[in-house]
DSSP file (Angstrom, degrees, kcal/mol; ACC not computed):
  #  RESIDUE AA STRUCTURE BP1 BP2  ACC     N-H-->O    O-->H-N    N-H-->O    O-->H-N    TCO  KAPPA ALPHA  PHI   PSI    X-CA   Y-CA   Z-CA
    1    1 A M              0   0    0      0, 0.0     2,-0.3     0, 0.0     7,-0.0   0.000 360.0 360.0 360.0 122.4  -87.3   -9.7  -61.4
    2    2 A H        -     0   0    0      1,-0.1     7,-0.2    29,-0.0     9,-0.1  -0.636 360.0-108.7 -77.2 136.0  -89.1   -6.3  -61.2
    3    3 A C     >  -     0   0    0      5,-2.6     4,-2.0    -2,-0.3    -1,-0.1  -0.503  18.8-144.9 -63.8 122.6  -91.5   -5.4  -63.8
    4    4 A P  T  4 S+     0   0    0      0, 0.0    -1,-0.1     0, 0.0    -2,-0.0   0.666  95.6  46.7 -67.7 -12.6  -90.0   -2.6  -65.9
    5    5 A F  T  4 S+     0   0    0      3,-0.1    -2,-0.0    31,-0.1    -3,-0.0   0.908 133.5   6.2 -93.3 -51.9  -93.6   -1.1  -66.4
    6    6 A C  T  4 S-     0   0    0      2,-0.1    -3,-0.0    30,-0.0    -1,-0.0   0.321  91.6-123.0-119.8   9.0  -95.1   -1.0  -62.9
    7    7 A R     <  +     0   0    0     -4,-2.0     2,-0.1     1,-0.2    -5,-0.0   0.646  47.0 167.6  58.6  19.5  -92.2   -2.2  -60.8
    8    8 A H        -     0   0    0      1,-0.1    -5,-2.6    -6,-0.1    -1,-0.2  -0.440  41.4-126.2 -59.3 139.7  -94.1   -5.0  -59.3
    9    9 A A  S    S+     0   0    0     -7,-0.2     2,-0.3    -2,-0.1    -1,-0.1   0.418  82.9  54.1 -78.8   0.1  -91.6   -7.3  -57.5
   10   10 A D        +     0   0    0      2,-0.0     2,-0.3    -7,-0.0    23,-0.3  -0.933  53.5 176.5-131.9 157.7  -92.6  -10.5  -59.4
   11   11 A S        -     0   0    0     -2,-0.3     2,-0.4    20,-0.2    20,-0.2  -0.948  22.8-128.0-149.3 164.2  -92.9  -11.8  -62.9
   12   12 A R  E     -A   30   0A   0     18,-2.6    18,-2.4    -2,-0.3     2,-0.4  -0.972  19.7-127.0-121.5 126.9  -93.7  -15.1  -64.5
   13   13 A V  E     +A   29   0A   0     -2,-0.4    16,-0.3    16,-0.2     3,-0.1  -0.559  29.7 170.3 -75.3 125.9  -91.7  -16.8  -67.2
   14   14 A I  E     +     0   0A   0     14,-3.4     2,-0.3    -2,-0.4    15,-0.2   0.668  67.1  13.0-110.2 -19.5  -93.8  -17.7  -70.2
   15   15 A D  E     -A   28   0A   0     13,-1.5    13,-3.2     2,-0.0    -1,-0.4  -0.981  57.8-171.5-154.6 147.1  -91.0  -18.8  -72.6
   16   16 A S  E     +A   27   0A   0     -2,-0.3     2,-0.4    11,-0.2    11,-0.2  -1.000   8.7 172.8-140.2 134.6  -87.3  -19.6  -72.4
   17   17 A R  E     -A   26   0A   0      9,-2.6     9,-3.7    -2,-0.3     2,-0.3  -0.999  31.6-120.4-142.7 143.9  -84.9  -20.2  -75.2
   18   18 A T  E     -A   25   0A   0     -2,-0.4     7,-0.2     7,-0.2    -2,-0.0  -0.645  39.1-112.1 -80.7 142.7  -81.1  -20.7  -75.3
   19   19 A S    >   -     0   0    0      5,-2.6     3,-0.8    -2,-0.3    -1,-0.1  -0.108  30.2-101.3 -62.7 164.9  -79.2  -18.1  -77.4
   20   20 A D  T 3  S+     0   0    0      1,-0.2    -1,-0.1     2,-0.1    -2,-0.1   0.857 123.5  48.7 -62.0 -36.3  -77.5  -19.0  -80.5
   21   21 A D  T 3  S-     0   0    0      1,-0.0    -1,-0.2     0, 0.0    -2,-0.0   0.516 105.6-128.6 -79.2  -6.6  -74.0  -19.1  -78.9
   22   22 A G  S <  S+     0   0    0     -3,-0.8    -2,-0.1     2,-0.2    -1,-0.0   0.565  82.5 106.2  75.4   7.4  -75.4  -21.2  -76.0
   23   23 A L  S    S+     0   0    0     20,-0.0    21,-0.6    -5,-0.0     2,-0.3   0.468  79.0  27.9 -99.3  -1.5  -73.9  -18.9  -73.4
   24   24 A S  E     - B   0  43A   0     19,-0.2    -5,-2.6    -5,-0.0     2,-0.4  -0.958  69.1-127.7-150.7 169.3  -77.1  -17.2  -72.3
   25   25 A I  E     -AB  18  42A   0     17,-2.5    17,-3.0    -2,-0.3     2,-0.6  -0.986  13.0-145.9-124.0 135.5  -80.8  -17.8  -72.0
   26   26 A R  E     -AB  17  41A   0     -9,-3.7    -9,-2.6    -2,-0.4     2,-0.5  -0.871  21.3-169.4 -99.2 120.1  -83.5  -15.5  -73.4
   27   27 A R  E     -AB  16  40A   0     13,-3.1    13,-2.5    -2,-0.6     2,-0.6  -0.958  15.0-150.0-119.6 128.2  -86.6  -15.5  -71.2
   28   28 A R  E     -AB  15  39A   0    -13,-3.2   -14,-3.4    -2,-0.5   -13,-1.5  -0.853  26.6-171.6 -93.8 125.5  -90.0  -14.0  -72.0
   29   29 A R  E     -AB  13  38A   0      9,-3.1     9,-1.6    -2,-0.6     2,-0.4  -0.814  16.4-157.2-120.2 156.6  -91.7  -12.7  -68.9
   30   30 A Q  E     -AB  12  37A   0    -18,-2.4   -18,-2.6    -2,-0.3     7,-0.2  -0.997  19.3-127.7-133.5 142.6  -95.1  -11.4  -68.0
   31   31 A C     >  -     0   0    0      5,-2.5     4,-1.2    -2,-0.4   -20,-0.2  -0.739   7.7-153.8 -84.3 128.9  -96.1   -9.3  -65.0
   32   32 A P  T  4 S+     0   0    0      0, 0.0    -1,-0.1     0, 0.0   -21,-0.1   0.723  92.5  50.7 -69.1 -20.5  -99.0  -10.7  -63.0
   33   33 A E  T  4 S+     0   0    0    -23,-0.3   -22,-0.1     3,-0.1    -2,-0.0   0.947 129.4  10.8 -80.3 -53.7  -99.9   -7.1  -61.8
   34   34 A C  T  4 S-     0   0    0      2,-0.1    -1,-0.1   -26,-0.0     0, 0.0   0.549  91.6-124.9-106.2 -11.6 -100.1   -5.2  -65.0
   35   35 A G     <  +     0   0    0     -4,-1.2     0, 0.0     1,-0.2     0, 0.0   0.394  56.2 150.8  82.8  -3.3  -99.9   -7.9  -67.6
   36   36 A G        -     0   0    0     -6,-0.1    -5,-2.5     1,-0.1     2,-0.4  -0.262  35.3-143.4 -64.6 147.1  -97.0   -6.3  -69.3
   37   37 A R  E     +B   30   0A   0     -7,-0.2     2,-0.3   -34,-0.0    -7,-0.2  -0.917  24.3 165.6-116.9 137.0  -94.4   -8.6  -71.2
   38   38 A F  E     -B   29   0A   0     -9,-1.6    -9,-3.1    -2,-0.4     2,-0.4  -0.957  29.5-122.6-147.9 162.6  -90.7   -8.1  -71.3
   39   39 A T  E     -B   28   0A   0     -2,-0.3     2,-0.3   -11,-0.2   -11,-0.2  -0.880  20.2-170.3-113.4 134.6  -87.6  -10.0  -72.3
   40   40 A T  E     -B   27   0A   0    -13,-2.5   -13,-3.1    -2,-0.4     2,-0.5  -0.916  12.8-147.6-120.8 155.2  -84.6  -10.7  -70.0
   41   41 A I  E     -B   26   0A   0     -2,-0.3     2,-0.5   -15,-0.2   -15,-0.2  -0.989  16.3-162.0-120.6 125.0  -81.2  -12.3  -71.1
   42   42 A E  E     +B   25   0A   0    -17,-3.0   -17,-2.5    -2,-0.5     2,-0.4  -0.896  13.3 172.1-110.1 133.1  -79.6  -14.4  -68.4
   43   43 A T  E     -B   24   0A   0     -2,-0.5     2,-0.3   -19,-0.2   -19,-0.2  -0.988  38.3-105.8-136.5 150.6  -75.9  -15.3  -68.5
   44   44 A A        -     0   0    0    -21,-0.6     2,-0.2    -2,-0.4    -2,-0.0  -0.591  45.2-117.5 -69.0 131.8  -73.6  -17.0  -66.0
   45   45 A S        -     0   0    0     -2,-0.3     2,-0.4    12,-0.0    -1,-0.1  -0.499  28.2-169.1 -78.8 148.4  -71.4  -14.4  -64.5
   46   46 A L        -     0   0    0     -2,-0.2    12,-3.1    12,-0.1     2,-0.3  -0.981  10.2-166.7-138.4 113.7  -67.6  -14.7  -65.1
   47   47 A N  E     -Cd  57  99B   0     51,-3.4    53,-2.3    -2,-0.4     2,-0.5  -0.803  12.6-144.2-114.0 150.7  -65.4  -12.3  -62.9
   48   48 A V  E     -Cd  56 100B   0      8,-3.3     8,-2.2    -2,-0.3     2,-0.8  -0.956   6.5-150.1-115.2 119.2  -61.8  -11.4  -63.3
   49   49 A I  E     -Cd  55 101B   0     51,-3.5    53,-2.4    -2,-0.5    54,-0.3  -0.838  24.0-151.0 -90.2 114.4  -59.7  -10.8  -60.0
   50   50 A K    >   -     0   0    0      4,-3.0     3,-2.0    -2,-0.8    51,-0.0  -0.363  29.8-100.8 -81.1 167.4  -57.0   -8.2  -61.1
   51   51 A R  T 3  S+     0   0    0      1,-0.3    -1,-0.1     2,-0.1    -2,-0.0   0.765 123.1  59.5 -59.3 -29.2  -53.6   -8.0  -59.6
   52   52 A S  T 3  S-     0   0    0      2,-0.1    -1,-0.3     1,-0.1     3,-0.1   0.555 119.5-108.3 -76.4  -7.7  -54.8   -5.0  -57.5
   53   53 A G  S <  S+     0   0    0     -3,-2.0     2,-0.2     1,-0.4    -2,-0.1   0.349  76.3 136.9  97.9  -9.9  -57.5   -7.2  -55.9
   54   54 A V        -     0   0    0     -5,-0.1    -4,-3.0     1,-0.0     2,-0.5  -0.505  44.0-147.9 -74.8 137.4  -60.3   -5.4  -57.9
   55   55 A I  E     +C   49   0B   0     -6,-0.2    -6,-0.2    -2,-0.2    -1,-0.0  -0.923  25.2 164.2-107.2 130.3  -62.9   -7.8  -59.3
   56   56 A E  E     -C   48   0B   0     -8,-2.2    -8,-3.3    -2,-0.5     3,-0.1  -0.969  41.4 -85.1-142.6 158.2  -64.6   -6.9  -62.5
   57   57 A P  E     -C   47   0B   0      0, 0.0   -10,-0.3     0, 0.0     2,-0.1  -0.294  51.6 -98.5 -66.1 146.6  -66.7   -8.8  -65.1
   58   58 A F        -     0   0    0    -12,-3.1     2,-0.4     4,-0.0   -12,-0.1  -0.343  41.1-161.1 -56.5 139.7  -64.9  -10.6  -67.8
   59   59 A S     >  -     0   0    0      1,-0.1     4,-1.4    -3,-0.1     3,-0.1  -0.977  22.6-163.0-135.3 123.0  -64.8   -8.7  -71.1
   60   60 A R  H  > S+     0   0    0     -2,-0.4     4,-2.4     1,-0.2     5,-0.1   0.827  96.5  61.2 -67.0 -34.0  -64.1  -10.1  -74.5
   61   61 A E  H  > S+     0   0    0      1,-0.2     4,-2.5     2,-0.2    -1,-0.2   0.857 101.8  50.2 -63.7 -35.4  -63.3   -6.6  -75.6
   62   62 A K  H  > S+     0   0    0      2,-0.2     4,-2.2     1,-0.2    -1,-0.2   0.868 109.3  51.8 -73.0 -30.9  -60.4   -6.3  -73.1
   63   63 A V  H  X S+     0   0    0     -4,-1.4     4,-2.2     2,-0.2    -2,-0.2   0.951 112.2  46.6 -59.9 -49.1  -59.0   -9.6  -74.4
   64   64 A M  H  X S+     0   0    0     -4,-2.4     4,-2.5     1,-0.2    -2,-0.2   0.924 112.5  48.1 -58.9 -49.4  -59.2   -8.2  -77.9
   65   65 A S  H  X S+     0   0    0     -4,-2.5     4,-1.1     1,-0.2    -1,-0.2   0.885 112.0  50.8 -65.8 -40.1  -57.6   -4.9  -77.1
   66   66 A G  H  X S+     0   0    0     -4,-2.2     4,-0.6     1,-0.2    -1,-0.2   0.894 115.9  40.8 -63.2 -41.2  -54.7   -6.6  -75.1
   67   67 A V  H  X S+     0   0    0     -4,-2.2     4,-1.4     1,-0.2     3,-0.3   0.767 102.4  70.4 -74.0 -31.8  -54.0   -8.9  -78.0
   68   68 A R  H  < S+     0   0    0     -4,-2.5     4,-0.4     1,-0.3    -1,-0.2   0.857  93.1  57.3 -55.6 -40.5  -54.4   -6.2  -80.6
   69   69 A K  H >< S+     0   0    0     -4,-1.1     3,-1.0     1,-0.2    -1,-0.3   0.891 106.8  48.5 -60.5 -44.2  -51.2   -4.6  -79.5
   70   70 A A  H 3< S+     0   0    0     -4,-0.6    -1,-0.2    -3,-0.3    -2,-0.2   0.819 110.1  54.4 -63.4 -32.9  -49.3   -7.8  -80.1
   71   71 A C  T >< S+     0   0    0     -4,-1.4     3,-2.9    -3,-0.2     5,-0.3   0.391  74.1 132.3 -85.7  -0.7  -50.8   -8.1  -83.4
   72   72 A Q  T <  S+     0   0    0     -3,-1.0    -3,-0.1    -4,-0.4    -4,-0.0  -0.291  81.2  10.5 -60.7 129.3  -49.9   -4.7  -84.8
   73   73 A G  T 3  S+     0   0    0      1,-0.3    -1,-0.3     3,-0.1    -2,-0.1   0.479 105.6 116.3  81.8  -3.7  -48.5   -5.0  -88.3
   74   74 A R  S <  S-     0   0    0     -3,-2.9     2,-2.4     2,-0.1    -1,-0.3  -0.666  82.0-107.0 -96.8 158.5  -49.5   -8.6  -88.5
   75   75 A P  S    S+     0   0    0      0, 0.0     2,-0.4     0, 0.0    -3,-0.1  -0.381  77.1 126.8 -81.8  67.5  -52.0  -10.1  -91.0
   76   76 A V        -     0   0    0     -2,-2.4     2,-0.2    -5,-0.3    -3,-0.1  -0.983  45.6-152.9-124.6 129.8  -54.6  -10.5  -88.2
   77   77 A T     >  -     0   0    0     -2,-0.4     4,-2.1     1,-0.1     5,-0.1  -0.522  29.7-108.8-101.3 172.0  -58.1   -9.1  -88.6
   78   78 A D  H  > S+     0   0    0      1,-0.2     4,-2.0     2,-0.2     5,-0.1   0.808 121.8  56.8 -65.9 -31.2  -60.7   -7.9  -86.0
   79   79 A A  H  > S+     0   0    0      2,-0.2     4,-2.0     1,-0.2    -1,-0.2   0.894 104.8  50.8 -63.1 -40.6  -62.7  -10.9  -86.9
   80   80 A D  H  > S+     0   0    0      1,-0.2     4,-2.2     2,-0.2    -2,-0.2   0.921 110.1  49.9 -61.5 -43.8  -59.7  -13.1  -86.0
   81   81 A L  H  X S+     0   0    0     -4,-2.1     4,-2.7     1,-0.2    -1,-0.2   0.885 108.6  52.7 -61.9 -39.6  -59.5  -11.3  -82.7
   82   82 A A  H  X S+     0   0    0     -4,-2.0     4,-2.1     2,-0.2    -1,-0.2   0.870 110.4  46.8 -65.2 -37.1  -63.2  -11.8  -82.0
   83   83 A V  H  X S+     0   0    0     -4,-2.0     4,-2.0     2,-0.2    -1,-0.2   0.880 111.9  50.8 -74.1 -36.8  -62.9  -15.5  -82.6
   84   84 A L  H  X S+     0   0    0     -4,-2.2     4,-2.4     2,-0.2    -2,-0.2   0.939 110.4  49.3 -63.4 -48.7  -59.8  -15.6  -80.4
   85   85 A A  H  X S+     0   0    0     -4,-2.7     4,-2.7     1,-0.2     5,-0.2   0.934 113.3  48.9 -57.2 -49.2  -61.6  -13.7  -77.5
   86   86 A Q  H  X S+     0   0    0     -4,-2.1     4,-2.3     1,-0.2    -1,-0.2   0.887 109.7  49.5 -61.6 -40.7  -64.5  -16.2  -77.9
   87   87 A T  H  X S+     0   0    0     -4,-2.0     4,-2.1     2,-0.2    -1,-0.2   0.884 112.2  48.8 -63.6 -43.9  -62.3  -19.2  -77.8
   88   88 A V  H  X S+     0   0    0     -4,-2.4     4,-2.1     2,-0.2    -2,-0.2   0.928 112.0  48.9 -61.7 -49.0  -60.6  -17.8  -74.6
   89   89 A E  H  X S+     0   0    0     -4,-2.7     4,-2.8     1,-0.2    -2,-0.2   0.888 111.5  49.0 -66.2 -39.0  -63.9  -17.1  -72.9
   90   90 A E  H  X S+     0   0    0     -4,-2.3     4,-1.7    -5,-0.2    -1,-0.2   0.904 112.0  47.8 -69.3 -37.4  -65.2  -20.6  -73.8
   91   91 A S  H  < S+     0   0    0     -4,-2.1     4,-0.4     2,-0.2    -1,-0.2   0.835 113.0  49.3 -68.9 -32.4  -62.1  -22.3  -72.4
   92   92 A I  H >X>S+     0   0    0     -4,-2.1     3,-1.3    -5,-0.2     5,-0.5   0.918 110.6  50.1 -69.2 -47.1  -62.3  -20.2  -69.3
   93   93 A R  H ><5S+     0   0    0     -4,-2.8     3,-1.4     1,-0.3    -2,-0.2   0.851 100.5  65.6 -60.6 -33.1  -66.0  -21.1  -68.8
   94   94 A Q  T 3<5S+     0   0    0     -4,-1.7    -1,-0.3     1,-0.3    -2,-0.2   0.677  89.2  67.0 -61.8 -21.3  -65.2  -24.8  -69.3
   95   95 A T  T <45S-     0   0    0     -3,-1.3    -1,-0.3    -4,-0.4    -2,-0.2   0.816 101.3-134.8 -66.9 -31.1  -63.2  -24.6  -66.1
   96   96 A G  T <<5 +     0   0    0     -3,-1.4     2,-0.3    -4,-0.5    -3,-0.1   0.429  58.2 136.5  82.4   6.9  -66.5  -24.0  -64.2
   97   97 A A      < -     0   0    0     -5,-0.5    -1,-0.3     1,-0.1    -2,-0.1  -0.635  44.5-160.0 -81.9 138.7  -64.9  -21.2  -62.1
   98   98 A S  S    S+     0   0    0     -2,-0.3   -51,-3.4     1,-0.2     2,-0.4   0.684  81.6  38.1 -88.4 -26.7  -66.9  -18.1  -61.6
   99   99 A Q  E     +d   47   0B   0    -53,-0.2     2,-0.3   -51,-0.0    -1,-0.2  -0.988  67.0 177.4-132.4 140.4  -63.9  -16.1  -60.8
  100  100 A L  E     -d   48   0B   0    -53,-2.3   -51,-3.5    -2,-0.4     2,-0.2  -0.969  31.8-111.2-136.7 149.5  -60.3  -16.2  -62.3
  101  101 A D  E >>  -d   49   0B   0     -2,-0.3     4,-1.2   -53,-0.2     3,-0.8  -0.535  31.1-117.5 -75.5 148.0  -57.2  -14.3  -61.7
  102  102 A A  H 3> S+     0   0    0    -53,-2.4     4,-1.9     1,-0.2     5,-0.2   0.835 116.0  62.9 -51.2 -36.9  -56.1  -12.1  -64.6
  103  103 A N  H 3> S+     0   0    0    -54,-0.3     4,-2.1     1,-0.2    -1,-0.2   0.907  99.6  53.6 -56.1 -45.6  -52.9  -14.3  -64.8
  104  104 A E  H <> S+     0   0    0     -3,-0.8     4,-1.8     1,-0.2    -1,-0.2   0.822 105.7  52.2 -60.5 -35.8  -55.2  -17.3  -65.7
  105  105 A I  H  X S+     0   0    0     -4,-1.2     4,-1.4     2,-0.2    -1,-0.2   0.897 108.8  50.8 -74.8 -38.0  -56.8  -15.3  -68.6
  106  106 A G  H  X S+     0   0    0     -4,-1.9     4,-1.3     1,-0.2    -2,-0.2   0.896 111.2  48.2 -68.0 -35.3  -53.3  -14.4  -70.1
  107  107 A L  H  X S+     0   0    0     -4,-2.1     4,-0.7     1,-0.2    -1,-0.2   0.885 109.7  52.8 -67.2 -33.7  -52.3  -18.1  -69.9
  108  108 A A  H  < S+     0   0    0     -4,-1.8    -2,-0.2     1,-0.2    -1,-0.2   0.790 108.1  52.6 -69.2 -30.9  -55.6  -19.0  -71.6
  109  109 A I  H  X S+     0   0    0     -4,-1.4     4,-2.1     1,-0.2     5,-0.2   0.829  92.9  74.3 -74.7 -32.6  -54.8  -16.4  -74.4
  110  110 A L  H  X S+     0   0    0     -4,-1.3     4,-2.5     1,-0.2     5,-0.2   0.898  93.9  45.8 -55.6 -52.3  -51.4  -17.9  -75.2
  111  111 A R  H  X S+     0   0    0     -4,-0.7     4,-2.1     1,-0.2    -1,-0.2   0.938 115.6  43.2 -63.7 -48.3  -52.4  -21.1  -77.1
  112  112 A P  H  > S+     0   0    0      0, 0.0     4,-1.5     0, 0.0    -1,-0.2   0.854 115.6  51.6 -67.6 -29.0  -55.1  -19.7  -79.4
  113  113 A L  H  X S+     0   0    0     -4,-2.1     4,-2.9     2,-0.2     8,-0.3   0.934 108.4  51.7 -66.0 -44.7  -52.7  -16.7  -80.1
  114  114 A R  H  < S+     0   0    0     -4,-2.5    -1,-0.2    -5,-0.2    -3,-0.2   0.904 111.0  47.8 -55.8 -48.4  -49.9  -19.1  -80.9
  115  115 A D  H  < S+     0   0    0     -4,-2.1    -1,-0.2     1,-0.2    -2,-0.2   0.819 114.9  45.8 -63.3 -34.1  -52.3  -20.8  -83.3
  116  116 A L  H  < S-     0   0    0     -4,-1.5     2,-0.3     1,-0.3    -2,-0.2   0.927 133.8 -10.4 -81.9 -46.8  -53.4  -17.6  -84.9
  117  117 A D     X  -     0   0    0     -4,-2.9     4,-2.0    -5,-0.1    -1,-0.3  -0.813  50.2-157.0-161.2 114.7  -49.9  -15.9  -85.3
  118  118 A E  H  > S+     0   0    0     -2,-0.3     4,-2.4     1,-0.2     5,-0.2   0.825  95.6  52.0 -66.8 -34.5  -46.6  -16.9  -84.0
  119  119 A V  H  > S+     0   0    0      2,-0.2     4,-2.4     1,-0.2    -1,-0.2   0.924 110.8  47.0 -61.6 -46.4  -45.1  -13.5  -84.1
  120  120 A A  H  > S+     0   0    0      1,-0.2     4,-2.7     2,-0.2    -2,-0.2   0.846 110.5  55.4 -65.0 -31.5  -47.9  -11.9  -82.3
  121  121 A Y  H  X S+     0   0    0     -4,-2.0     4,-2.9    -8,-0.3     5,-0.3   0.942 107.1  48.8 -68.3 -46.6  -47.6  -14.8  -79.7
  122  122 A L  H  X S+     0   0    0     -4,-2.4     4,-2.2     2,-0.2    -2,-0.2   0.903 112.0  50.3 -57.9 -40.5  -43.9  -14.1  -79.1
  123  123 A R  H  X S+     0   0    0     -4,-2.4     4,-1.7     2,-0.2     5,-0.2   0.963 115.6  40.5 -63.0 -48.9  -44.8  -10.4  -78.6
  124  124 A F  H  X S+     0   0    0     -4,-2.7     4,-3.1     1,-0.2     5,-0.3   0.910 116.1  49.9 -68.1 -35.4  -47.6  -11.1  -76.1
  125  125 A A  H  X S+     0   0    0     -4,-2.9     4,-3.1     1,-0.2    -1,-0.2   0.874 105.8  58.0 -68.4 -34.4  -45.6  -13.9  -74.3
  126  126 A S  H  <>S+     0   0    0     -4,-2.2     5,-2.5    -5,-0.3    -1,-0.2   0.885 116.8  33.4 -66.5 -35.9  -42.6  -11.6  -74.0
  127  127 A V  H ><5S+     0   0    0     -4,-1.7     3,-1.3     3,-0.2    -2,-0.2   0.945 122.5  46.5 -81.5 -52.2  -44.6   -9.0  -72.2
  128  128 A Y  H 3<5S+     0   0    0     -4,-3.1    -3,-0.2     1,-0.3    -2,-0.2   0.881 119.7  37.7 -53.7 -45.0  -46.9  -11.4  -70.3
  129  129 A Q  T 3<5S-     0   0    0     -4,-3.1    -1,-0.3    -5,-0.3    -2,-0.1   0.238 110.2-121.0-101.9  17.3  -44.3  -13.7  -69.2
  130  130 A A  T < 5 -     0   0    0     -3,-1.3    -3,-0.2     1,-0.1     2,-0.2   0.930  28.3-153.4  58.6  60.3  -41.8  -10.9  -68.6
  131  131 A F      < -     0   0    0     -5,-2.5    -1,-0.1    -6,-0.2     3,-0.1  -0.521  14.8-176.5 -63.3 131.9  -39.0  -12.1  -71.0
  132  132 A D        +     0   0    0     -2,-0.2     2,-0.3     1,-0.1    -1,-0.2   0.676  55.6  14.4-104.9 -23.7  -35.7  -10.6  -69.5
  133  133 A S  S >> S-     0   0    0      1,-0.1     4,-1.2     0, 0.0     3,-0.6  -0.859  80.6 -95.1-145.7 177.7  -33.2  -11.6  -72.0
  134  134 A L  H 3> S+     0   0    0     -2,-0.3     4,-3.3     1,-0.2     5,-0.2   0.873 118.5  64.8 -65.1 -32.7  -32.5  -12.9  -75.5
  135  135 A E  H 3> S+     0   0    0      1,-0.2     4,-2.4     2,-0.2    -1,-0.2   0.867  97.6  54.3 -55.4 -39.2  -32.3  -16.4  -74.0
  136  136 A D  H <> S+     0   0    0     -3,-0.6     4,-1.9     2,-0.2    -1,-0.2   0.906 111.8  43.6 -64.3 -42.8  -35.9  -16.2  -73.1
  137  137 A F  H  X S+     0   0    0     -4,-1.2     4,-2.4     2,-0.2     5,-0.2   0.954 113.2  52.0 -67.7 -47.0  -36.8  -15.4  -76.7
  138  138 A E  H  X S+     0   0    0     -4,-3.3     4,-2.1     1,-0.2    -2,-0.2   0.855 109.0  50.5 -57.9 -37.9  -34.5  -18.1  -78.0
  139  139 A S  H  X S+     0   0    0     -4,-2.4     4,-1.8    -5,-0.2    -1,-0.2   0.902 112.3  47.1 -67.6 -42.9  -36.1  -20.7  -75.7
  140  140 A A  H  X S+     0   0    0     -4,-1.9     4,-1.4     2,-0.2    -2,-0.2   0.845 113.3  47.3 -67.3 -36.4  -39.6  -19.7  -76.9
  141  141 A I  H  X S+     0   0    0     -4,-2.4     4,-2.2     2,-0.2    -2,-0.2   0.870 110.3  52.2 -74.0 -35.6  -38.6  -19.8  -80.5
  142  142 A E  H  X S+     0   0    0     -4,-2.1     4,-2.3    -5,-0.2    -2,-0.2   0.873 107.1  53.3 -66.5 -37.1  -36.9  -23.2  -80.1
  143  143 A Q  H  X S+     0   0    0     -4,-1.8     4,-1.9     2,-0.2    -1,-0.2   0.844 107.2  51.6 -68.6 -33.3  -40.0  -24.5  -78.5
  144  144 A L  H  X S+     0   0    0     -4,-1.4     4,-2.5     2,-0.2    -2,-0.2   0.928 111.0  49.3 -57.4 -49.1  -42.0  -23.3  -81.7
  145  145 A R  H  X S+     0   0    0     -4,-2.2     4,-2.7     1,-0.2    -2,-0.2   0.898 109.2  50.4 -62.0 -43.1  -39.5  -25.1  -83.8
  146  146 A V  H  X S+     0   0    0     -4,-2.3     4,-2.6     1,-0.2    -1,-0.2   0.925 112.2  47.7 -62.7 -43.4  -39.8  -28.3  -81.8
  147  147 A D  H  X S+     0   0    0     -4,-1.9     4,-2.8     1,-0.2    -2,-0.2   0.899 111.2  51.2 -67.5 -37.2  -43.6  -28.2  -82.1
  148  148 A H  H  X S+     0   0    0     -4,-2.5     4,-2.4     2,-0.2    -2,-0.2   0.928 110.6  48.5 -63.5 -44.1  -43.3  -27.5  -85.9
  149  149 A R  H  X S+     0   0    0     -4,-2.7     4,-2.9     1,-0.2     5,-0.2   0.947 113.6  47.9 -60.0 -48.7  -41.0  -30.5  -86.4
  150  150 A R  H  X S+     0   0    0     -4,-2.6     4,-2.4     1,-0.2    -1,-0.2   0.899 111.0  48.9 -63.8 -41.3  -43.4  -32.7  -84.4
  151  151 A A  H  X S+     0   0    0     -4,-2.8     4,-1.4     2,-0.2    -1,-0.2   0.845 111.4  50.0 -70.5 -31.5  -46.4  -31.5  -86.2
  152  152 A A  H  X S+     0   0    0     -4,-2.4     4,-2.0     2,-0.2    -2,-0.2   0.925 110.7  50.6 -67.6 -42.0  -44.6  -32.2  -89.7
  153  153 A A  H  X S+     0   0    0     -4,-2.9     4,-2.3     1,-0.2    -2,-0.2   0.918 109.1  51.6 -59.3 -45.5  -43.6  -35.7  -88.4
  154  154 A D  H  X S+     0   0    0     -4,-2.4     4,-1.7    -5,-0.2    -1,-0.2   0.859 110.1  48.9 -60.5 -35.8  -47.3  -36.4  -87.4
  155  155 A R  H  X S+     0   0    0     -4,-1.4     4,-1.2     2,-0.2    -1,-0.2   0.850 108.8  52.5 -76.2 -30.6  -48.5  -35.3  -90.8
  156  156 A V  H >X S+     0   0    0     -4,-2.0     4,-1.8     2,-0.2     3,-0.6   0.952 110.1  49.1 -62.9 -49.9  -46.0  -37.6  -92.5
  157  157 A D  H 3< S+     0   0    0     -4,-2.3    -2,-0.2     1,-0.2    -1,-0.2   0.834 108.4  54.1 -58.4 -36.8  -47.2  -40.5  -90.4
  158  158 A E  H 3< S+     0   0    0     -4,-1.7    -1,-0.2     1,-0.2    -2,-0.2   0.795 112.3  42.7 -71.4 -27.5  -50.8  -39.8  -91.3
  159  159 A T  H << S+     0   0    0     -4,-1.2    -2,-0.2    -3,-0.6    -1,-0.2   0.622  89.6 102.1 -96.9 -13.6  -50.1  -39.9  -95.0
  160  160 A S  S  < S-     0   0    0     -4,-1.8     3,-0.1    -5,-0.1    -4,-0.0  -0.487  83.7-102.6 -71.0 142.8  -47.8  -43.0  -95.2
  161  161 A P        -     0   0    0      0, 0.0     2,-0.2     0, 0.0    -1,-0.1  -0.277  43.4-100.1 -61.1 150.5  -49.5  -46.1  -96.4
  162  162 A A        -     0   0    0      1,-0.1     2,-0.2    -3,-0.1    -3,-0.0  -0.487  38.3-112.7 -72.9 138.8  -50.3  -48.6  -93.6
  163  163 A E              0   0    0     -2,-0.2    -1,-0.1     1,-0.1    -3,-0.0  -0.498 360.0 360.0 -72.8 141.8  -47.9  -51.4  -93.1
  164  164 A A              0   0    0     -2,-0.2    -1,-0.1     0, 0.0    -2,-0.0   0.423 360.0 360.0 -87.7 360.0  -49.2  -54.9  -94.0
């Protein structure tokens, strides 16, 4: 790490702390040449391989802007979108991969978006999964209904008194 003051090619770490979100490390450094102190933030890189083959850094903002279109007119706030983008990033980082296809990010968006707003989920899925017909929509809606029934049955089971 070059010193930002004198451009010396080395520095010494004098303090390290994990950031609040746990995704980066804040390091306090000192230059052995000029004695200047400075801070660096280190994060694990996460890159996206686009369909064109171009590789670019992962961006929560791009996740939010892509999902924002599906959420137009829905009761979804920017704070909700920020939480969704963070959830997507965390799930992607848990895979341990440093590079992912853009398609994998789209798949990672589907579950948290479905939990956030089902109409926005259907809109996003219709574009992302290239729905071609009414049958594609009907199939997705039927899956949502099946999941609702299953969740309702699970809630009933949890509240029923235990059998003796």
